[in-house]
Each structure stands twice: as C-alpha cells, then as structure tokens.
C-alpha positions in Angstrom: -6.2 16.8 -22.5 -6.5 13.2 -21.5 -9.4 12.3 -19.2 -6.8 10.6 -17.0 -5.2 14.0 -16.3 -6.8 16.6 -14.1 -5.8 20.2 -13.5 -6.6 21.1 -9.9 -5.1 24.1 -8.0 -3.0 24.9 -11.0 -1.2 21.5 -11.0 -1.6 18.8 -13.7 -2.1 15.4 -12.0 -3.3 11.9 -12.5 -7.1 12.3 -12.5 -7.6 9.8 -9.7 -6.2 12.3 -7.2 -9.4 14.4 -7.8 -10.4 17.4 -5.7 -9.8 15.9 -2.3 -6.9 17.7 -0.6 -5.6 14.6 1.2 -5.8 12.5 -2.0 -3.8 15.2 -3.9 -1.2 15.4 -1.2 -0.9 11.6 -1.2 -0.5 11.6 -5.0 2.1 14.4 -4.9 4.1 13.3 -1.9 3.8 9.5 -1.6 2.4 7.5 -4.4 5.1 6.2 -6.7 8.0 7.4 -4.6 10.5 4.8 -3.4 9.8 3.7 0.2 12.2 1.7 2.3 12.3 0.4 5.8 10.6 -2.6 7.4 8.2 -0.6 9.6 7.1 1.7 6.7 6.7 -1.2 4.3 4.8 -3.2 7.0 2.4 -0.3 7.3 1.9 -0.2 3.5 1.4 -3.9 3.4 -1.1 -3.8 6.2 -3.1 -0.8 4.8 -3.2 -2.3 1.3 -4.6 -5.4 2.9 -7.3 -3.4 4.7 -8.0 -1.6 1.4 -9.0 -4.8 -0.4 -12.6 -4.3 -1.5 -12.7 -0.7 -0.5 -11.5 2.6 -1.9 -8.0 3.8 -1.1 -9.4 7.2 0.0 -11.3 5.4 2.8 -8.1 3.9 4.1 -6.1 7.2 3.6 -8.6 9.1 5.7 -8.5 6.5 8.4 -4.7 6.2 8.3 -4.1 8.3 11.5 -6.5 6.1 13.4 -4.9 3.0 12.0 -1.5 4.2 13.1 -2.8 4.8 16.6 -4.7 1.6 16.8 -1.8 -0.5 15.5 1.0 1.0 17.6 2.5 2.9 14.7 2.8 -0.3 12.8 5.9 -1.3 14.7 5.9 -5.0 13.8 7.2 -6.2 17.2 4.5 -4.3 19.1 1.7 -5.5 16.7 3.1 -9.1 17.0 2.4 -9.0 20.7 -1.3 -8.2 20.2 -3.7 -10.8 21.6 -7.4 -11.4 21.9 -8.0 -8.3 24.0 -6.4 -6.2 21.3 -8.5 -7.9 18.6 -11.6 -7.0 20.6 -10.4 -3.4 21.1 -9.8 -3.1 17.3 -13.2 -4.5 16.4 -14.7 -1.8 18.6 -12.7 1.0 17.1 -14.9 3.0 14.6 -11.9 4.9 13.4 -10.5 1.9 11.5 -12.0 -0.7 9.2 -13.4 -3.3 11.6 -12.9 -6.5 9.7 -11.9 -9.4 11.9 -10.1 -11.3 9.2 -8.1 -8.3 8.2 -7.2 -7.4 11.8 -6.1 -10.9 12.5 -4.1 -11.1 9.3 -2.3 -7.8 10.2 -1.4 -9.3 13.6 -0.3 -12.6 12.1 1.7 -10.8 9.4 3.4 -8.7 12.1 4.5 -11.9 13.8 6.1 -13.0 10.6 7.9 -9.7 10.1 9.0 -9.6 13.8 10.8 -13.0 13.2 12.7 -11.6 10.2 16.1 -10.0 10.4 16.3 -6.2 10.2 15.9 -5.1 6.6 14.6 -8.5 5.5 11.1 -7.4 4.7 12.4 -4.4 2.7 14.8 -6.6 0.8 12.2 -9.3 0.1 9.6 -6.8 -1.2 12.0 -4.8 -3.3 13.5 -8.0 -4.8 10.3 -8.2 -6.9 10.4 -4.7 -8.3 10.7 -4.8 -12.0 14.3 -4.4 -13.3 13.2 -2.6 -16.4 10.6 0.2 -16.3 7.5 -0.2 -18.5 6.6 2.5 -20.9 4.9 5.4 -19.2 1.1 4.8 -19.4 -0.8 7.2 -21.6 -4.0 6.4 -19.6 -5.1 4.3 -16.7 -6.6 1.8 -19.1 -2.9 0.8 -19.7 -2.2 0.3 -16.0 -2.5 -3.4 -15.1 -4.2 -4.7 -12.0 -1.5 -7.3 -11.6 1.8 -8.1 -13.2 4.0 -11.2 -13.2 6.1 -9.5 -10.5 3.1 -8.8 -8.2 1.9 -12.4 -8.7 5.4 -13.7 -7.8 5.6 -11.4 -4.8 2.1 -12.7 -3.7 3.2 -16.3 -4.0 6.5 -15.7 -2.1 4.6 -13.9 0.8 1.9 -16.6 0.9 4.6 -19.3 1.1 5.9 -17.6 4.2 2.4 -17.5 5.7 1.4 -13.9 5.0 -2.3 -13.2 4.5 -4.2 -10.6 2.4 -1.4 -10.4 0.0 -3.0 -11.3 -3.3 -1.5 -10.2 -6.7 -3.8 -7.2 -7.1 -3.1 -6.0 -3.5 0.6 -6.5 -4.1 0.5 -4.5 -7.3 -1.1 -1.7 -5.4 1.7 -2.0 -2.8 4.3 -1.8 -5.6 2.6 1.3 -6.9 2.3 3.1 -3.5 5.8 2.1 -2.4 7.4 3.3 -5.7 8.5 -0.1 -7.0 6.7 0.9 -10.1 5.7 4.4 -11.4 2.3 4.5 -13.0 1.8 8.3 -13.1 0.3 8.9 -16.5 1.8 10.9 -19.3 1.2 14.6 -18.6 1.1 14.3 -14.8 3.7 16.5 -13.2 5.0 13.5 -11.3 5.7 11.6 -14.5 9.5 11.6 -14.6 10.3 10.3 -18.1 
C-alpha cells in the first residue's frame, strides 16, 4: 500500500488525514467537495489566508473560534469591523493573532461586500480547471500551485485582495472542490 494512503478506523484515506478525528472528518466530509456560496467561500478564502505558514490542522481546530470572532464570516458584518474589532481580535487567543492577516480579512470582506450576490462564487469558480488532471498516485504528484491558481491569485490581487498567493489559492481550490487531489486508493477518490 502506498505511504500516501492510511487505513484508520477501517477506512482507506489520504494519509495526511492521520489519526486526528477532526482531520479525518474534514477529509471525509469537506476537502475536495464542491463548495458554493459567497459566505462559505469567503470563509474558506479567509481561513486559507490565516493558514499561510501554519498547518491546516491548527486552523481547523480554531475554526469555531474564528467563526465566532469573525461574525460567522458574513462579509457585510466583517466589512464593518473597525479598530476596536482589530484590537479585540488581537487579544483573542482562540484564533491566530496576526495583525496583517486580521486586517487583510477585514479588507477582503469590504471587497466582497461591494460585489453583487454570487459574484465571489462566480469569480473563484471561473478559475477551476475545465479538464480534470489524472488522479495523483501520491502526494508527490500534487502541485503546490497551478496555472489556474496563479491566475486566480493575480485576478484577486488586481481587485485588491490580500493573502491570496498562488499556493494559498491552490489550497483553496482543493478545499472548495475546484480540484480533487484525493490519491489513488482513497475512498474519496471518485475516478
């Protein structure tokens, strides 16, 4: 069996899901499944930005606190945050207290709040690859960036979005199901 596959609780999964129950739930129920909706995608965009330089499990474990701290990631509500909110968030040990990432999330929310309903969803999904790549045999075959993630990053940066580099955007594409990088042998691999 490939080292990129793990059998845990009787289920064959991508090995990165490991033994952590929350990580396995995320792998099984969220990662790689198509996600739509401006609020849901704004949350993913924000959390992927917070993840930059950290492990995803750190963000996943803090996600309930992030949701509470950032008003459920409702773009209009987050867009209204001011200096007092930044100070409140910097004091919140339940989230990642990085001023640049907090301020970027608020600035990004303002950009999303200015968009028409469904526009963020349409924009992000317009960069999803039109033809699926061959299913990866191992995680060594999974790229950190793709031409599509680089193009998405450029498009978002032109609009003023922050913490949206090509690697972060590829992670967003994976988590939101724009691409499916479950390795061969994983129960979630669909082809």
